[in-house]
C-alpha positions in Angstrom: -196.1 -107.2 47.9 -197.1 -107.8 51.5 -199.4 -105.3 53.3 -200.4 -105.5 56.9 -202.8 -103.4 59.0 -201.8 -103.2 62.6 -203.6 -101.7 65.6 -201.7 -101.0 68.8 -203.0 -100.4 72.3 -203.8 -96.7 71.5 -206.3 -97.8 68.8 -204.3 -96.1 66.1 -203.7 -97.9 62.8 -200.6 -98.2 60.8 -200.4 -99.9 57.4 -197.1 -101.3 56.3 -196.2 -102.5 52.8 -193.2 -104.7 52.1 -191.8 -105.7 48.8 -188.9 -108.0 47.9 -186.7 -107.8 44.8 -183.4 -109.5 45.0 -180.5 -107.4 43.6 -180.2 -109.4 40.4 -181.2 -106.3 38.4 -178.4 -104.1 39.8 -175.8 -105.7 37.5 -176.0 -107.7 34.3 -176.7 -111.4 34.5 -176.7 -113.6 31.4 -180.0 -115.1 30.4 -181.9 -113.3 33.2 -183.3 -110.3 31.4 -186.9 -111.2 32.2 -186.1 -111.7 35.9 -184.1 -108.5 36.1 -186.8 -106.4 34.5 -189.4 -107.8 36.9 -187.2 -107.1 39.9 -186.4 -103.6 38.7 -190.2 -103.0 38.4 -190.8 -104.1 41.9 -188.0 -101.8 43.1 -189.4 -98.8 41.3 -192.9 -99.7 42.6 -191.6 -99.7 46.1 -190.1 -96.2 45.8 -193.1 -94.7 44.1 -195.7 -96.2 46.4 -193.7 -94.9 49.4 -194.0 -91.4 48.0 -197.7 -91.7 47.0 -198.9 -93.5 50.1 -196.7 -91.9 52.8 -199.2 -89.0 53.4 -201.8 -91.6 54.4 -199.5 -93.2 57.0 -198.6 -96.2 54.9 -195.0 -97.2 55.1 -193.5 -98.9 52.1 -190.2 -100.6 52.3 -188.4 -103.3 50.3 -186.0 -106.1 51.0 -183.4 -106.4 48.2 -181.2 -109.3 49.2 -178.2 -110.6 47.3 -177.9 -114.3 46.7 -179.8 -116.4 49.2 -178.1 -119.7 49.8 -181.0 -122.0 50.8 -183.3 -121.1 47.8 -184.1 -123.4 44.9 -182.5 -121.0 42.5 -179.1 -121.1 44.2 -179.3 -124.8 44.7 -180.2 -125.8 41.1 -178.9 -122.9 38.9 -175.6 -121.7 40.4 -172.6 -124.1 40.0 -170.3 -124.4 43.0 -167.3 -122.6 41.3 -169.6 -119.6 40.6 -170.8 -119.7 44.2 -167.1 -119.6 45.4 -166.4 -116.5 43.3 -169.5 -114.8 44.5 -168.8 -115.5 48.1 -165.4 -113.8 47.8 -167.1 -110.6 46.8 -169.5 -110.5 49.8 -168.1 -108.6 52.8 -169.5 -111.2 55.3 -168.1 -114.0 53.2 -171.4 -115.9 53.1 -174.7 -115.8 51.2 -177.8 -114.7 52.9 -180.3 -117.3 54.2 -184.1 -117.4 54.1 -184.0 -116.8 57.9 -182.2 -113.5 57.3 -185.0 -112.3 55.0 -187.7 -113.5 57.5 -186.1 -111.5 60.3 -185.8 -108.4 58.0 -189.5 -108.6 57.1 -190.5 -109.0 60.8 -188.5 -105.9 61.7 -189.8 -103.8 58.8 -193.4 -104.6 59.7 -192.9 -103.9 63.4 -193.2 -100.7 65.3 -189.4 -100.7 65.7 -189.2 -99.6 62.0 -191.9 -96.9 62.3 -189.5 -94.3 61.0 -188.3 -96.3 58.0 -189.9 -95.6 54.6 -188.9 -95.8 51.0 -185.9 -97.9 51.7 -184.6 -101.1 50.1 -182.6 -103.1 52.6 -180.4 -105.9 51.4 -177.0 -107.4 51.0 
């Protein structure tokens, strides 16, 4: 979890909390029970903290991406035929990239996302 304290020119303070739990736990994946359980826990933590901390002005959001192409897991663990099948099920026809996640995190921690809370964004 990432938390940031930000002061703007009006000397007010906003605290943002950001979690990331890829969508592996939304469906069944062979031999990934331990990973899916951990990601589901982070997802639940995000929703519950948003409810508990919202009254204190703390925004809690999550990023829940689908497969991210340029990660070690995709490179080493997913064979090319499986990648081809997965790509066909993605509306954009491509996997996410680390840069996509970076940009999402920057947005969610910025003032542009000040109204967003208790959301999981992803592909």
